[in-house]
Structure formats: structure tokens, C-alpha cells
C-alpha positions in Angstrom: 41.5 -17.1 -9.3 44.0 -14.7 -8.0 41.7 -12.5 -6.2 41.2 -14.7 -2.9 45.0 -14.9 -2.6 45.5 -11.1 -3.2 42.9 -10.4 -0.6 44.7 -12.7 2.0 48.2 -11.2 0.9 47.0 -7.9 2.3 47.0 -9.3 5.9 49.7 -11.9 5.1 48.8 -15.7 5.1 49.2 -16.8 8.8 49.2 -20.5 8.4 49.2 -23.4 5.9 45.6 -23.9 6.6 44.9 -20.2 5.3 47.1 -21.0 2.2 45.5 -24.4 1.4 42.0 -22.6 1.8 43.0 -20.0 -0.8 44.0 -22.7 -3.1 41.1 -24.6 -2.8 38.7 -21.5 -3.5 40.7 -21.1 -6.7 39.6 -24.7 -7.8 36.1 -25.0 -6.6 34.6 -26.0 -10.0 36.5 -29.4 -9.7 36.6 -29.7 -6.0 33.2 -28.4 -4.7 31.7 -31.9 -3.7 34.6 -32.7 -1.7 34.7 -29.3 -0.1 31.2 -29.5 1.3 32.2 -32.8 3.1 34.9 -30.9 5.1 34.9 -30.6 8.8 33.7 -27.4 10.2 36.9 -25.9 11.4 38.2 -26.3 7.8 34.9 -24.9 6.2 35.1 -21.8 8.6 38.3 -20.4 6.9 37.3 -21.3 3.4 34.0 -19.5 3.4 35.1 -16.1 3.5 37.3 -16.8 0.2 34.5 -17.7 -2.0 32.6 -16.0 -4.6 29.0 -15.2 -4.2 28.2 -18.1 -6.4 29.8 -20.4 -4.5 29.0 -19.1 -1.1 25.4 -19.3 -1.9 25.9 -22.9 -2.6 27.6 -23.6 0.6 24.8 -22.6 2.7 23.3 -26.3 3.2 27.0 -27.6 4.0 27.6 -24.3 6.5 24.4 -25.2 8.3 25.3 -29.0 8.6 28.7 -27.9 10.2 26.7 -25.6 12.5 28.5 -22.5 10.8 26.6 -19.0 10.1 27.4 -17.3 6.9 25.7 -14.2 8.4 29.0 -12.1 9.0 30.2 -13.0 5.9 27.1 -11.6 4.1 27.3 -8.6 6.3 30.9 -8.0 5.2 29.9 -8.5 1.3 27.2 -5.8 1.9 29.7 -3.5 3.3 32.4 -3.9 0.7 29.9 -4.0 -2.3 26.9 -1.8 -1.3 29.0 0.8 0.6 26.1 2.0 2.4 24.5 1.5 5.7 21.0 -0.1 5.3 18.0 1.4 7.1 16.9 -0.3 10.2 20.1 -2.6 10.2 19.4 -3.7 13.6 16.0 -5.3 12.3 17.7 -7.3 9.5 17.8 -11.0 10.4 19.1 -12.5 7.2 21.8 -10.6 5.5 22.0 -12.8 2.7 18.6 -12.2 1.6 19.0 -8.4 2.1 22.0 -8.7 0.1 20.6 -10.5 -2.9 17.4 -8.2 -2.9 19.5 -4.8 -3.0 22.0 -6.5 -5.4 19.2 -7.5 -7.8 17.7 -4.3 -7.6 20.9 -2.3 -8.2 22.0 -4.6 -11.1 18.6 -4.3 -12.9 18.7 -0.5 -12.7 22.3 -0.3 -13.8 24.0 1.2 -10.6 26.1 -1.7 -9.8 28.8 -3.1 -12.0 29.5 -6.9 -11.3 33.0 -6.4 -12.1 33.7 -4.1 -9.2 34.3 -6.9 -6.8 36.2 -10.3 -7.6 33.3 -12.2 -5.5 30.7 -10.9 -8.0 32.9 -11.8 -11.1 32.3 -15.5 -11.4 31.4 -16.6 -14.8 29.2 -19.3 -13.3 27.3 -16.5 -11.9 24.4 -15.0 -13.5 23.5 -11.9 -11.2 19.6 -11.6 -12.1 18.9 -15.1 -12.3 20.7 -16.2 -9.2 19.6 -13.3 -7.0 15.9 -13.4 -8.1 14.8 -16.2 -5.7 15.6 -14.1 -2.8 13.7 -10.9 -3.9 10.4 -10.3 -2.2 10.1 -6.7 -2.6 11.2 -4.8 -6.0 10.8 -1.0 -6.8 10.3 0.1 -10.6 11.0 3.6 -11.2 11.2 6.5 -14.1 10.9 4.9 -17.6 10.5 1.4 -16.4 13.7 0.2 -17.6 13.5 -2.5 -15.1 10.2 -3.9 -16.5 11.6 -3.7 -19.8 14.5 -5.9 -18.8 12.8 -8.5 -17.0 10.1 -8.9 -19.8 12.9 -9.8 -22.3 13.1 -13.3 -23.5 16.4 -13.8 -22.2 15.3 -13.3 -18.8 12.3 -15.8 -18.8 13.7 -17.7 -16.2 14.3 -14.8 -14.0 10.7 -13.7 -14.3 9.7 -17.3 -13.2 11.8 -16.9 -10.0 10.2 -13.7 -9.4 6.6 -15.0 -9.8 7.4 -17.4 -7.1 9.4 -15.0 -4.6 8.1 -11.3 -5.0 5.6 -10.3 -2.7 5.7 -6.4 -3.0 5.9 -4.5 -6.2 6.4 -0.8 -6.0 6.2 2.0 -8.5 8.1 5.2 -7.9 8.6 8.4 -9.7 7.0 7.1 -12.8 7.6 8.8 -16.2 5.4 8.6 -19.4 6.4 5.7 -21.5 6.3 4.6 -25.1 4.2 1.8 -26.4 7.0 -1.2 -26.3 7.6 -0.1 -22.5 3.9 -0.5 -21.7 3.9 -3.8 -23.3 6.6 -4.9 -21.5 5.0 -3.8 -18.3 1.8 -5.7 -19.3 3.8 -9.1 -19.6 5.4 -8.3 -16.2 2.4 -7.6 -14.4 0.6 -10.5 -15.9 3.2 -13.0 -14.7 3.9 -11.3 -11.3 0.3 -10.7 -10.6 -2.0 -12.8 -12.3 0.3 -15.9 -12.3 2.6 -14.9 -9.4 2.6 -14.2 -5.8 2.9 -10.5 -5.6 0.3 -9.4 -2.8 0.9 -5.8 -2.7 1.0 -2.9 -5.3 2.3 0.4 -4.2 2.5 3.5 -6.4 4.0 6.7 -5.0 5.5 10.1 -6.0 3.7 10.5 -9.4 2.7 14.2 -9.5 1.4 14.2 -13.1 0.4 10.5 -13.6 -0.1 9.2 -17.1 -3.8 8.4 -17.1 -3.0 5.4 -19.6 -0.4 4.0 -17.5 -2.2 4.4 -14.2 -5.5 2.8 -15.4 -3.0 -0.1 -16.8 -1.5 -0.9 -13.1 -4.7 -0.3 -11.4 -6.6 -2.8 -13.7 -4.0 -5.5 -13.6 -3.7 -5.1 -9.9 -7.4 -6.0 -9.7 -6.9 -9.0 -11.7 -8.4 -7.6 -15.1 -6.9 -8.5 -18.4 -7.6 -9.2 -22.1 -8.5 -12.6 -23.4 -5.9 -15.2 -23.4 -5.7 -15.8 -27.3 -4.1 -12.4 -27.7 -1.1 -13.5 -25.9 0.0 -15.4 -28.7 0.2 -12.4 -30.8 2.6 -10.7 -28.3 4.7 -14.0 -28.3 4.1 -14.2 -24.4 5.9 -17.0 -22.8 2.7 -17.5 -20.8 1.3 -20.8 -21.8 -1.1 -21.0 -19.0 -3.0 -18.2 -20.7 -2.7 -19.3 -24.2 -4.4 -22.6 -23.3 -7.2 -20.9 -21.5 -7.6 -18.4 -24.1 -7.9 -21.2 -26.7 -10.7 -22.9 -24.7 -12.6 -19.8 -23.9 -12.4 -18.8 -27.4 -13.8 -22.0 -28.8 -16.8 -21.9 -26.2 -17.6 -18.2 -26.9 -17.7 -19.2 -30.7 -20.1 -22.0 -30.1 -22.3 -19.8 -27.7 -22.4 -16.9 -30.0 -25.3 -17.7 -32.2 -27.4 -19.0 -29.1 -27.1 -15.7 -27.2 -28.4 -13.7 -30.4 -26.2 -10.7 -29.2 -24.1 -8.9 -31.6 -20.4 -9.1 -31.5 -17.9 -6.6 -32.6 -16.9 -8.9 -35.6 -20.5 -9.4 -36.6 -21.2 -5.7 -37.9 -17.8 -4.5 -38.4 -16.6 -7.1 -40.9 -17.6 -4.7 -43.8 -15.3 -1.9 -42.7 -12.5 -4.5 -41.8 -12.4 -5.6 -45.4 -11.6 -2.1 -46.5 -8.3 -2.5 -44.4 -5.1 -4.1 -45.1 -4.2 -7.6 -44.2 -2.3 -6.2 -41.3 -5.5 -4.2 -40.0 -7.6 -7.3 -40.4 -5.0 -9.3 -38.4 -5.5 -6.7 -35.6 -9.0 -6.9 -35.8 -9.0 -10.6 -35.1 -7.1 -10.0 -32.0 -9.3 -6.9 -31.1 -12.2 -9.1 -31.3 -11.0 -11.4 -28.4 -9.7 -8.8 -26.1 -12.1 -7.6 -23.1 -12.4 -3.9 -23.5 -11.0 -0.3 -23.6 -9.1 2.2 -22.2 -10.8 4.5 -19.7 -11.2 7.9 -21.5 -11.7 11.3 -20.0 -15.0 13.4 -20.7 -13.8 14.2 -24.5 -11.8 11.0 -24.8 -8.6 13.2 -24.5 -6.7 10.8 -22.1 -5.6 8.9 -25.1 -5.5 11.8 -27.5 -3.0 10.9 -30.2 -2.4 7.7 -28.8 -5.5 5.5 -29.2 -5.7 3.8 -32.4 -8.6 1.4 -31.7 -11.3 1.4 -34.3 -14.3 3.7 -33.6 -16.7 1.1 -34.7 -16.0 -1.0 -31.6 -16.4 1.9 -29.4 -19.8 2.5 -30.7 -20.7 -1.1 -30.3 -19.4 -0.9 -26.8 -21.5 2.2 -26.0 -24.8 0.7 -27.5 -24.2 -2.4 -25.4 -23.9 -0.4 -22.4 -27.0 1.3 -23.1 -29.0 -1.9 -23.4 -28.1 -4.6 -21.3 -28.7 -8.2 -23.2 -27.8 -10.2 -20.1 -31.2 -12.1 -19.5 -30.1 -13.5 -16.2 -30.4 -10.1 -14.7 -33.8 -9.5 -16.1 -37.3 -11.1 -15.8 -39.7 -12.4 -18.6 -38.0 -15.4 -19.8 -37.0 -15.8 -23.4 -39.4 -13.5 -25.0 -38.3 -10.6 -23.0 -34.5 -11.5 -23.9 -35.4 -11.7 -27.7 -37.1 -8.3 -27.6 -34.0 -7.0 -25.9 -31.9 -8.8 -28.4 -33.8 -6.8 -31.4 -33.5 -3.6 -29.2 -29.6 -4.1 -28.9 -29.5 -4.6 -32.7 -31.3 -1.6 -33.2 -29.3 0.6 -30.9 -26.4 -0.5 -32.6 -27.4 0.3 -36.2 -28.3 3.7 -34.7 -25.3 4.4 -33.1 -23.2 3.0 -36.3 -25.3 5.4 -38.3 -24.8 8.2 -35.9 -21.0 7.7 -36.0 -20.4 6.8 -39.7 -19.1 10.3 -40.6 -16.9 10.6 -37.7 -15.5 7.0 -38.5 -14.7 8.0 -42.0 -12.6 11.1 -40.9 -10.9 9.3 -38.2 -9.9 6.4 -40.4 -8.3 8.9 -42.8 -6.4 10.2 -39.9 -5.4 6.9 -38.7 -4.1 5.7 -42.0 -1.6 8.9 -42.2 -0.2 8.1 -38.6 -0.2 4.3 -39.3 3.5 4.3 -39.6 3.9 6.1 -36.3 1.4 3.8 -34.0 1.0 0.8 -36.0 1.3 -1.6 -32.9 -0.5 0.8 -30.6 -3.5 -1.0 -30.6 -2.0 -4.0 -28.9 -1.8 -2.4 -25.5 -4.9 -0.6 -25.6 -7.1 -3.2 -26.8 -6.5 -5.1 -23.5 -7.2 -2.0 -21.1 -10.9 -2.0 -20.9 -13.3 1.0 -20.3 -14.0 1.2 -16.7 -15.0 4.7 -16.4 -16.1 6.2 -19.8 -17.5 9.7 -19.5 -18.6 10.4 -23.0 -21.0 13.3 -23.2 -23.0 11.4 -26.0 -23.4 8.2 -24.0 -26.4 8.2 -21.7 -26.0 5.1 -19.3 -29.0 3.5 -17.9 -29.3 3.9 -14.4 -30.2 0.3 -13.9 -26.7 -1.0 -15.4 -24.8 -2.4 -12.8 -21.6 -4.6 -12.1 -21.9 -8.4 -12.8 -23.2 -10.4 -10.1 -24.5 -7.2 -8.1 -27.9 -6.7 -7.0 -29.7 -3.6 -8.2 -31.6 -3.3 -5.1 -28.2 -2.7 -3.4 -27.9 0.6 -5.0 -31.5 1.9 -5.2 -31.7 1.1 -1.3 -28.8 3.4 -0.4 -29.5 5.9 2.3 -31.3 9.2 1.2 -29.0 12.0 1.1 -25.9 9.9 0.5 -23.1 12.6 -0.7 -22.2 10.4 -3.9 -25.9 10.6 -5.4 -25.2 14.4 -5.3 -21.9 14.3 -6.9 -21.8 15.4 -10.6 -19.5 13.1 -11.9 -21.6 10.3 -10.7 -25.0 11.7 -11.5 -23.7 12.0 -15.3 -23.1 8.5 -15.1 -26.5 7.8 -14.5 -26.1 6.0 -10.8 -23.9 6.5 -7.8 -20.7 5.5 -9.5 -21.8 4.5 -13.3 -20.7 0.9 -12.8 -21.3 -1.1 -15.8 -20.5 -4.9 -16.5 -16.8 -6.0 -16.6 -17.8 -9.4 -17.8 -16.1 -8.8 -21.2 -12.5 -8.5 -19.3 -10.6 -11.7 -18.4 -10.6 -12.1 -14.5 -7.2 -13.3 -13.0 -5.8 -13.3 -9.6 -5.5 -9.9 -7.9 -3.4 -8.4 -5.3 -4.6 -7.8 -1.5 -3.1 -4.7 -1.0 -3.0 -1.3 -2.9 -1.3 1.9 -1.7 -1.3 5.1 -3.6 0.6 8.0 -2.2 1.2 11.2 -3.6 -0.7 10.7 -7.1 -3.2 13.0 -8.0 -6.6 11.3 -8.8 -9.0 12.9 -11.3 -12.5 12.4 -11.4 -12.1 10.0 -14.3 -9.5 8.0 -12.5 -11.4 7.9 -9.4 -14.6 6.3 -11.2 -12.2 3.7 -12.9 -10.9 2.7 -9.3 -14.6 2.7 -8.2 -15.5 0.3 -10.7 -12.5 -1.9 -10.1 -13.1 -1.7 -6.3 -16.8 -2.8 -6.7 -15.7 -6.5 -7.4 -12.2 -6.4 -5.9 -13.0 -9.2 -3.3 -9.5 -10.1 -2.5 -8.4 -6.6 -1.5 -7.6 -6.5 2.3 -5.9 -3.2 2.6 -6.4 0.0 0.7 -4.2 3.1 1.4 -5.1 6.5 -0.6 -2.8 9.2 0.6 -2.5 12.8 -0.8 -4.5 12.0 -3.9 -6.5 15.4 -3.9 -9.5 13.3 -3.7 -12.0 16.1 -2.3 -15.8 15.3 -3.3 -14.4 12.3 -5.4 -14.0 10.2 -2.3 -17.9 9.4 -2.5 -17.4 8.0 -5.7 -14.7 5.7 -4.2 -17.0 4.8 -1.3 -19.7 4.0 -3.8 -17.5 1.2 -5.5 -16.7 0.1 -1.7 -20.5 0.0 -1.2 -20.8 -2.3 -3.9 -17.8 -4.4 -2.9 -19.5 -4.8 0.6 -22.3 -6.7 -0.9 -20.1 -9.4 -1.8 -20.1 -12.1 0.9 -16.4 -13.1 0.2 -15.3 -9.4 0.5 -11.9 -9.2 2.4 -11.4 -5.5 2.8 -10.6 -4.8 6.6 -8.2 -1.7 6.3 -9.0 1.7 4.8 -6.4 4.5 5.4 -7.3 7.9 3.7 -5.2 11.0 4.2 -5.1 14.2 2.3 -4.2 17.9 2.5 -7.7 19.2 2.6 -10.9 17.6 4.0 -13.9 17.9 2.1 -16.1 17.7 5.3 -15.7 17.2 9.1 -13.6 14.2 9.6 -16.1 12.8 12.2 -18.8 12.9 9.6 -16.6 11.2 7.1 -15.9 8.5 9.4 -19.6 8.0 10.0 -20.4 7.7 6.3 -17.4 5.2 5.6 -18.5 3.1 8.4 -22.2 3.4 7.2 -21.1 2.2 3.6 -18.7 -0.7 4.8 -19.3 -1.6 8.3 -16.9 -4.7 7.9 -13.9 -2.6 8.4 -11.8 -3.5 11.3 -9.1 -0.5 11.0 -10.1 2.9 9.7 -7.7 5.8 9.5 -8.7 9.4 8.3 -6.3 12.0 8.2 -6.3 15.5 6.9 -3.9 18.3 7.3 -6.0 21.4 6.7 -9.7 22.3 6.4 -11.4 23.3 3.3 -12.0 26.8 2.8 -15.3 26.1 1.2 -16.3 23.8 4.2 -16.2 26.6 6.8 -19.4 28.3 5.1 -21.8 25.0 5.5 -23.2 23.9 8.9 -21.0 21.2 10.7 -23.8 18.8 11.1 -24.7 18.3 7.4 -27.5 15.9 7.3 -26.1 14.2 4.1 -23.7 12.4 6.6 -24.5 13.0 9.9 -28.0 11.3 9.6 -26.1 8.2 8.0 -27.2 5.4 10.1 -24.2 3.2 11.2 -24.9 -0.5 11.8 -23.1 -2.5 14.3 -19.5 -2.7 12.7 -16.5 -4.7 13.3 -14.3 -1.7 13.5 -11.2 -2.4 16.1 -8.9 0.4 15.4 -9.9 3.9 14.5 -7.3 6.9 13.8 -8.5 10.5 13.1 -6.4 13.3 12.4 -8.4 16.3 12.6 -7.3 19.6 10.5 -7.8 21.6 13.8 -11.3 20.7 14.0 -13.2 20.7 17.2 -13.9 17.2 18.7 -17.8 17.2 19.5 -18.4 13.9 21.4 -22.1 14.0 20.4 -21.0 13.6 16.7 -18.6 10.7 17.5 -20.9 8.9 19.8 -22.8 7.1 17.1 -19.4 5.5 15.8 -18.2 4.4 19.3 -21.7 2.8 20.0 -21.5 1.0 16.9 -17.9 -0.2 17.5 -18.5 -2.5 20.2 -15.1 -4.3 19.3 -13.1 -1.1 19.4 -9.6 -1.8 20.9 -7.5 1.2 19.6 -8.4 4.9 19.3 -6.2 7.7 18.0 -7.0 11.4 18.0 -4.8 13.8 16.5 -4.8 17.7 16.2 -8.2 18.0 17.5 -9.5 21.1 19.6 -11.4 20.7 22.6 -14.4 23.3 22.3 -15.3 23.0 26.0 -13.8 21.9 29.3 -16.2 19.2 29.5 -15.7 17.6 26.4 -12.8 15.4 27.3 -15.1 14.2 30.1 -17.9 13.3 28.0 -15.5 11.5 25.6 -14.1 9.4 28.4 -17.5 8.6 29.7 -18.7 7.4 26.2 -15.8 5.4 25.9 -16.4 3.6 29.4 -20.0 2.9 28.5 -19.7 2.2 24.7 -16.3 0.4 24.2 -15.3 -2.0 27.3 -12.7 -3.5 25.2 -10.7 -0.4 24.6 -6.9 -1.2 25.1 -5.0 1.5 23.4 -5.8 5.4 23.5 -3.7 8.0 21.9 -3.8 11.8 21.9 -1.4 13.7 19.8 -1.2 17.3 19.5 -4.3 18.0 21.6 -3.9 20.5 24.4 -4.4 18.8 27.7 -2.8 21.4 29.8 -6.2 22.3 31.5 -7.6 18.9 31.7 -5.7 17.2 34.7 -8.6 15.7 36.1 -9.4 13.8 32.7 -5.7 12.7 32.4 -5.7 11.2 36.0 -9.0 9.2 35.3 -7.5 7.9 32.1 -4.4 6.9 34.0 -6.3 4.9 36.5 -8.4 2.9 33.9 -8.4 -0.6 34.9 -8.8 -1.8 31.2 -6.2 0.4 29.2 -3.1 -1.1 28.5 -1.3 1.6 26.4 -1.7 5.4 26.9 -0.3 8.1 24.7 -0.1 11.9 25.4 2.0 12.9 22.5 2.8 16.7 22.3 -0.2 17.5 24.5 1.4 20.3 26.7 0.8 17.9 29.6 3.4 19.7 31.8 3.1 23.2 30.6 1.3 24.6 33.8 2.2 21.6 35.9 2.6 21.7 39.7 4.4 19.6 42.0 1.0 18.1 43.4 -0.2 17.3 39.7 3.2 15.3 38.9 3.0 13.5 42.2 -0.5 12.4 41.5 0.4 11.1 38.1 3.3 9.0 39.6 0.9 7.5 42.4 -2.0 6.8 40.1 0.5 4.8 37.6 2.0 3.2 40.7 -1.4 1.8 41.4 -2.6 0.6 38.0 -1.4 -2.9 37.3 -3.1 -3.0 34.1 -1.2 -0.3 32.2 2.0 -1.6 30.1 3.0 1.4 28.0 3.0 5.1 28.8 4.3 7.5 26.0 4.8 11.1 26.9 6.8 12.6 24.0 6.8 16.3 23.5 5.4 17.3 26.9 8.2 19.6 28.2 9.1 17.0 30.9 12.7 18.3 31.6 15.3 16.8 34.0 13.7 17.1 37.3 10.2 15.7 36.3 12.1 12.5 34.5 13.7 11.9 37.8 10.7 11.8 39.6 9.1 9.4 37.2 11.6 7.0 38.3 9.6 6.5 41.4 7.1 4.6 39.4 9.4 1.6 39.7 9.9 1.7 43.5 9.7 -1.0 45.8 5.9 -0.3 46.8 4.8 0.1 43.3 2.2 -2.5 41.9 2.9 -1.0 38.2 3.2 -3.4 35.4 4.5 -0.3 33.3 6.9 -2.2 30.5 7.7 0.7 28.1 8.1 4.5 28.7 8.6 7.0 25.9 10.2 10.4 27.0 11.3 11.6 23.6 11.4 15.3 22.6 11.2 16.2 26.4 14.4 18.5 26.9 16.3 16.0 28.8 19.9 16.6 29.3 22.6 14.1 30.2 23.0 15.0 33.9 19.2 14.4 34.2 19.2 11.1 32.4 22.2 10.1 34.4 20.4 10.9 37.9 17.4 9.2 36.5 19.4 5.9 35.7 20.9 6.0 39.4 17.6 6.4 41.0 16.1 3.7 38.7 18.9 1.3 39.7 18.4 1.9 43.3 14.6 0.9 43.1 15.4 -2.2 41.0 17.9 -2.9 43.6 15.5 -2.8 46.4 13.1 -5.1 44.6 15.6 -7.8 44.3 16.8 -6.9 40.8 13.5 -7.9 39.4 11.5 -5.4 37.3 9.1 -5.4 34.4 10.4 -2.5 32.8 11.9 -3.3 29.4 11.9 -0.3 27.0 12.9 3.4 27.1 12.7 5.7 24.3 15.0 8.7 24.2 14.6 10.2 20.8 15.3 14.1 20.2 16.7 14.9 23.5 19.5 17.2 24.5 22.1 14.5 25.0 24.7 15.9 22.8 25.4 18.6 25.2 27.8 16.3 27.5 28.6 13.3 25.3 30.5 11.8 28.1 27.9 11.9 30.8 25.4 11.0 28.3 27.4 7.8 27.2 27.6 6.8 30.9 24.0 7.1 31.5 23.0 5.0 28.4 25.8 2.4 29.4 23.9 1.8 32.7 20.6 2.0 31.5 21.2 -0.8 28.8 22.3 -2.9 31.6 18.5 -2.4 32.9 16.6 -2.2 29.6 16.5 -1.8 25.9 17.0 2.0 25.2 16.3 3.6 21.9 17.7 6.9 21.2 19.3 8.8 18.1 22.0 11.3 17.7 20.0 14.5 17.5 21.5 18.0 17.2 19.8 19.7 20.0 21.0 23.1 18.4 17.9 22.5 16.2 15.6 22.8 19.0 12.8 25.2 18.9 13.0 28.5 21.2 9.9 27.3 23.4 12.0 24.5 25.0 14.0 27.1 26.7 11.2 27.7 29.3 12.1 24.1 31.0 15.8 24.7 31.1 
């Protein structure tokens, strides 16, 4: 292997030891066991000359010798990736970072392993050897990565990922064909159902493929088809094959006892008319769990879904008439009569669809050559939100294991009860039993960013959420929900009835708000009082909303039980903040520790005072309070009251125009108040037009007579120039020196200030500051500053 010696010759061998190390590195296959026993000073010179394969194997020997390989992996990153990773200062293990990025680049074909001699080792299998280090993976575009990972030759790679991968992301997805979807099915099944993936994120999908979206959501929720169908796909998952065989045998034994009609019971006559290939598919379809979610006219799968319509008819009839005797009263006689009703409904359904079936079959036969295997995927995706106008679902139909009283006892005036999509389904969400589907392990975090969700998709998601007990974090961001938010919340209401429900974090953000933010917060907490963190954020107020009264009784009257809320974030679309509407939330949230209010308007000068009074009375445990883009220029009294609060540990006034009309007396009162407050740990003042002279004055917070415990100060976006920062630094150094060199001040944030106007002065100020505390800044171009900053120059 001439590459190591070639690399050294560029600098020229400096010693016999360096020459020996190069020679050893070329013969590692034979010398490896002896090399790992070498003393540390010899290993140190050898490690940079090893290939990636050998360097990875050298880790235990390096640790025993007290050597760190981190600098070598960092250099590998620079040489191979040729980019600076984001947040590089926070990277603790460059080996993991290198392998994780290397895996993704090789998988997506953007890195050639022959480009560097350290990667070009015939013992080194790029995907196989890097996969144990991958904890986060992004699949994008046409899902080429999923196809590669699901291939037979990468079975071991997939097994490694099943143990290491925690976060799976989908980004910029495009529509894909059946073979790609089949690969995705196997991949998700292995990584989620029998793996360690705990978070699924999807983002930037402007026109989502309904089938693909439902597939990912369903499998993330832990649903899949029966295990026996795996053999039909030659899946490597033996676990499911064994489990499927066991359940299939059990189902066959119990079928006569239940007396309920299965798909195969009544469709054998039709299947006999099909070819042997169709009969084989029917055998598989008889064991799968359900069907794809359709749209109102079943157009979501138009031209794609080749599933037999008889099965659809059977399912529709079975939805209409429940045969589950465990959820009814009346014993065996009642069950027997229901079984007869079930059979009668099926016969009627079959007669009604007979002509349609005949036409459909002729159409299917013509297109058999094009979609012979399409059944394989769609058979396993079950219907969770069918919206067929010919189907009227019984209002008593509920999710398996759910008490009907939980729905009928919902508060009157619930917005979802008036939602057209939900009323068509016959109940708040039209949720029906999912027991036909096989249930596997599910993820604990679901994130949907910039993916439009239609009414059908929202009902699908609602149905999945209703029993997704392992879900801990749900993020719905810019999905165009509008009124469909109530369909989602209906699923959460059903989920809250489960004693083992884990959902604690809910984040909802969108462009338009369907209703006033505080009303939505009140309704969410009335639906799901177990939430510990709730974030509601909207950019603009819906134009239709302005015509209706702000105190809509449908949500304003929703009674909030005592809840577990610890963190509440509300971003208003320039709505007025009425404390009277927020008060029930504060009263119910006795455990509230963090409150953030963004872009709210204060309708009167007394409103902020009322809010502070309510916080003192209702939320004694509040530790962090944040205002962003709220005009506080005329609320100096309330600002001082906040700064002297003995409980608050972090206060944020972000872009609040705090010093817009500030007098010298007000600035002095702020400084003296903070100096006397020993509980305040963090003060954040970004975007408040602080300027040089006010920044210098803030240094007095750390004077010798101060009892302040302030650790963090944020003065970002405050028109600070280099000379002002240097003066602040000198004054701060003097105060610390007077206190014997002791200070609790540890962090200073300086983003987006005018430090580029005098680079030399700025560097001196930063150098001296870093000797006192940790400084975080950026190289912002002050020429891009807005014109209104000129007022503080």
C-alpha cells in the first residue's frame, strides 16, 4: 500500500521511526495483532497512517495506550468531506460524526470511496462497517437509499441499523413506484417494528403522495399486515414469519367459533374465476390486515389500487355492523343475532356492488400486466379513514379497547362535533376498529414539517393517534390544518383515555389560525390535560375569523381540569392578549414553570399588570418568562416588577422596544433592580436598541456592591459597536477585580451586532472578554442592518 509512504514523502520522512511506521501500515493484515501491543509512543506515529478500516479496529488499543484518535478523525473529516459541519463546536465524537455522514454520502451516491486511499481498503465495506455508528438517517427524493438498504446483499447492514438508528427523517420525497414502496415497507418494518428508531420526521413535501404518507404514518404507529404475508415478499424477518404462522393457525381454529364471515368465506366463488396467480394473491390478502385510506371518491389510489372490490364490500359491511360481542351486552343470543345481521349486511353489500365488481374486474384484467404486483403493498395498508359516500358508519363504532362513553360524554359545543368531515363519519372522528391490523412497536416522536394534510389524511392520523400510546412528542408544523385541527384533537381525546398514554409534548404551528390562540390552547388542554409542554404558533390571523366574536363559546366555555402543563408557548398572529381568557389556563396549570408569549398586542395599559398579578397568584412555580415582539415601551413599571420577582430565574425581553423611549432614570432603575435580585440567573435583551452607552451602563450589574447572581446576559441585535464593547469589557474587568476576581457571570451572547466596523478593536474586546466568560458571537454583516437602528447611533 504505497499511499501512506506517498503521504509522508510530501513532508519528507523525518526519522527511522516514521519510515518504520509507514512500512508497518502497509502490512497491517499480517502484523495487526502485534501492532496493537506496541507502546503508546509508537502507536501515536502509526495511527495517522492507517486506513479507516484499521483505524476503527485500533480504537481499543489506542484507549489502552491513553491515546485519543479524535484529531485523526477530525482530519479525516476535513480531507474527505471537505466541508465544515454545523455546530462543530458541539461535536464530542468525530469518529461517530465521520462514519454517520460517510454512511449517508455513500448510500446516496455522493461520495466515491476511491477518492481517498484511507477509504480504499479491500477489507472495508463502506455501508457495513459504518452502519453501527449511524443514529440519524435521512432518506430523500425517490427513496433510492431505502431500496439499497432493503436489498438482499445489505441484510447485515440493515441489522446493524436496527440496533443503532434512533432518528429516521424523510425529506423532499417524490412519488415512487411499487417496487420502491415495497423496499420502504421492509425497511420501516425492520427499523421501527423490530429496531430502535424512536423518532420519525417528515419535512418539505409540498404535494405528498397520499399512499406513501399513509404508509409511513401507519408503520410509525406500529401497524402492519399479518406476519405470514412476509414470506410472500421473501422478507428476511424470521420473527414475523414465526409470529404470523402462529397467529394464522390460531385464527383458523377460532374462525368457526366466532361465526363471523371472513373475506375468503364469501369470495371463494369469485376467486375461482381468476387465474392461479390471482388465487395466490387472494390467499395472501386473506391474511393481511386492511386497506389503504381512500378519499371521498376513492381517488387517492386511482389507477393504482388493484385490490378486489369484494374485500372492500366485506369491510364496509363489517364496519356497519360490529360483531365484537365483548363490546356489547346481551350474551350469546345477542351475539348470534348480530352475526346473522352481519351476514345479511354482507349479502346486501355484495348484491349492491355486483355490477360494479364485474366492470372493475374487466378493467383490472386489461391492466394486469402493468400492476400485477401492486396488491402486495396496498393489501397491508389498512383503511383508517375511509370516506366513501355510500358507507354510513354507525355512530357507536369505536376504536378497539375504547369506552363509548368517552365520546358521548365530550363537552357540548365541541368544535369537532360540528366539523363536516367528522359528521360524515358518524362520530367525532369516525374512528373504527383497527384490530384487523397487526400491532408492532411504534415510535415515540412524530414530526411533520411543511406537509399539507388533507381532511382524509387528518382523519387517518386521528385514527392512528387514538391508540398510539407510545407517542411522547407530536409536532405538526405548517400543515394547513385549519378546521382539521379538531379532527386531530379528537384522536388525542381518545388517546388520553388510555392509562398508559405517554404523550407529553404537543407543538402546533401554521400560517393561518383557525381561531384565537388562547381559545385553542384552552380547548387542547381540556382535551388532553396530561400535556407537559404545549406550543401553539400562528403567523397570520384567518380573515374569516375576524367576523366572528372572539369569545366563541365552542371553545371559551371548555372546562379545563387541573392539568400537568409545565411549559406553555403561544405565538399570536398579532392578536390582543386578554388576560381574562388566559386566566383559566393559568389557574389549571399549577405546575407551570415556563411561559412564552410572542407577537401579542396589549389592548390596554393595565393588561400586562393583570397578567403579572395572575401569574403571581396562580403559578408560584414559574421560573422562566419570555416576551418576544411585544411592545413594552410604555410598560416600564411592569418591567421593573418582573425584574424584582423573587421566583423567576430567567427573563427574556426579545425585540420588545424596551429602550425605545428609555430615560436615564429608567435604565438606572433596571440596573439597581437586577443588582438586588439574587434569584435571577439569566437576562436576555436581544433587539431592544440598547446601543453602546446603555451596554456600558449594564456592566454595573456586576459591581462590588451587587448581590446579583446573573450568569447569562444576551445583548444580541442591539447596535453595539466595537468601541462600546471594549469599554464594557474594561468596566466589567474592573468590577471583577474589585470583587477579588470572583464572578458568577459565565455567558455573553453578541449575535448580530456591528462588530465588523472596526475588526481590530472588536478582536481585542472579544479576547479580553473570553478571559472572563464564554462569548458567543457571529460574523454578521452590519451593512444589512435595518434603517431604524440608525436612531441609536
